[in-house]
N, C-alpha and C positions, 0 to 999 in steps of 0.2 A: 253422459253419455261420448263425452274425450275420453273419458275413461276407456270405453270399451271400445270406443275406433282405436286407439293406441294398442290396445290390447291385442285388435284384429291385425292389425298389421303387423305386429310384430309376429304371430303365428306365420311359419314355412308351410307353405304348399307341397303335395304330398309327393311333387315331380321334382323339389327341390332337395328334398329330405332323401330320395332315392339316388339323386346326383350326388348327392354328398357321400352316401354311403359308398358308391360306387367306387368316388373317387380313392376311400379310404383303402378299399380294398387291393386298388391299384397300387396306391402309395407303399403298402407291405409288403406288395408281390415285387414291386420293383426293389423296395429294400432287401427281403431276403433274395433276390436274384443278384443284386450288387456281392452279398453276404457270400454267396455260392461261390462266386468269380472269384473272392479273395481267398477262399478256402483251397480252390482249386490251383491257384499260383501257388498257397505255400506248399499243396503235398507235391506238386510236380518241383517246388525247389529245392526238397529235403536233400541234403549229402549223401550219398552211397556211403557208407561204411566197410572198409576191407577187411574180410574174416581172417582169423588166425589161422585155420585150417579149410580152405578150400575142396570143396566136394564136388563130386559127380553126380549130375540129375538126368540120364538118358545122354543121348546123341544129336547134334544138329549138322542139319544137310544143308551147304549154299553153293553157289556157283563160284568158280575160279578162270582165269583164262588160261587157256589149253598152254603148255608148254612151248611148242613150235612157236606160236603166235607172241608167245611171251617174248622169246629169243631173237623175233622180227624188229622192223625199227618203228612199228604201232607197237609194241609190245605196251608201253606206259599210256598211249593213249587208250586200248578199249581197258587198259586198267581202270580208269577214270571214267569213262562210259559205265563199266560192269557196278561201281560205286553208288552208282543212281539208280540203276534197275535190279540190282541184285535180290533178292530173297533168299529166307531162313526157315526152314521147316524143323521141327522139332518132335523126336520120338524117343520112347522108350526101350526098342531095340536096334540096332543098325539097319533092318529089314524094309522099315519106314510102308508097313503095311497099313490097309485098311479093310474094313468088312465089306462083302459085296455079294446079293442076292444073286443065284444063279439056277435057273431049273428048280425054283423049289428048297435050295440048300444054298448056306451062307457059305463063302468063301472069302479068301484073303489075296487081294492083289498090292500091285504096290501104287503108293501116293504118286500121283504127277507133279511134278512139278515145275513150274514156268517161269520166267525172265517177270519181272513188272511190267506191269503199260505204263505208259508215260498220257497222263489224264490232258486234257485241253489247256485245266488252269495251267499245270504244272508247264506246259510248252510254252504258253507265253508270260509266265512267271519267272523275272531273270532272278529270283533267289534260287532256281531249282539247277542254274547254272549248264543249260544246254549250250553248247557253241556251234556256230555253224556251221563250221567240219563233222562234229557230233550229229547233228539234222540230219546231214545228208543219210545217215545208217537206220533211219526212222522209217515206216509207212506209215500214212494216215489211211484210219481204218474207221467204220462208222458201224455201231449193233445196235440194237432195241433195246432202251433198259424197259423192261415190264411194272417196274415203281412207278419209276417216274413218266411214264406211258409217253416215250418221247426217242429219240435216234440219239445218240452221244458218239462225239468224236473223241477218237482215242489214236496215241500212235504207238507204233510194236516196232523192235528191234527187229533188222529183216537177215540177220547175221548170227541167228545164234549158236551157231556150231562153233562159232570161237572161243565158245564157253563149256567148259564140263562140270559135273558135280563132283563134292568134297566131302567127305563126312568125317566128322570129329566129335571127339567128347564132349558133352557140351559142360564145361564146370564152372559153377557157382563160386566167383572168386570176391563178389560185395554182396551185401547187403542194404536195403532202407528200414531206417528204423521206425516203426508206427507208433503215430500218436493218436490213443483210443478214442480221446474225447473229441480230436478233432474229426476222426473217423464218423464218429456217430453223429456229430453234428452235420457234416456234410453229407450222409445216407440219409438224415431225415428232410436235407433242405432240397436233396434231390427228387424225394419220394413225394413232397408236395408240389416241387415245380413241374413234374412229368404228368401232374394229372391233366386232363383233356381239357378241362373249362379252363385252368390256372396257365396251361401251355396256349393255349389260345388267346390269353389277354395279354402274355409274353410278347407273342408274334405280331399283336396289333399293335401297341402300346413303346414296346422296346426295339424291335425289328424294323419296326414300319409297317404303315396298312397298305396291304397290295391294292391296287387297281378294281372295281368291281367291274362285271360284264356290264353292268349300266354305263358307265362313263367308258369303256371300249365302246360301245354302242352308239354313244352321245359322239364320240370323235370320229369315228368312221364315218355318220350320219355328216357331221360338221365339212369332213373330208368332202363326201359326195358331192354335197349342195353345193361347195366352194368352186367345185369343177365342174359342176354346173352351171353356174354363174359364170365362171369363166369361159365355157363352151360357148356360152351365149353370146357373150360381149365380143368374142370374136367373131363368130357368124355374123353380127351384126357389122362389124367392122368393115368383113370382107363385103358383104351387098353394098354397104356404103361408099366402097373403093368403084365396086360396078356400077353404080349408077352414074359416078364421075366420070 
């Protein structure tokens, strides 16, 4: 009888076994996630090697400071601003065209190119390096983002006329060697980590669990209850003072 009780006490419940399996799965996911981050750093830090014979691959279009602005005393200032908001566009030809359907037929129109917007995060980031004088040339705007379903703030340069577009041959002068074994392992890890269920576990266990609507409802309810008690106590105090 004692042996039977001892054997029964050693048997794990179904809930305990499920918890152990879930913990093991989360442990493996975290291990794969850390390995993916390591491989990403390795790929990013691979050194570029100069080519013996550089070659041209299409054309690149970008903004430069106008000559008259560059000759003024603020030329270097606007050149510094441009380095932070410049954009680059690549094309196989110098025309930079794209297809567009009009009246049932396809036509070619010129591709529009604008200066970069400054996001709210970059605006407040010291590493982005916008000086107080440079901030005076930006206007705060707001635009609805259908993906996040909310309005987002950005900052736009108010004097784009100070810059013009310039086209140059896109010369390939360096290349980055490819490690096929590393790329294969990284692709396998990314394919696994991007699965819907795995991505949910990553956001829940690694990035932190977001507050649910129940917790928000409880906090709002507590605040309203607290406000109600404060209001009642203030009323009682006022009445007591009137009686005096």
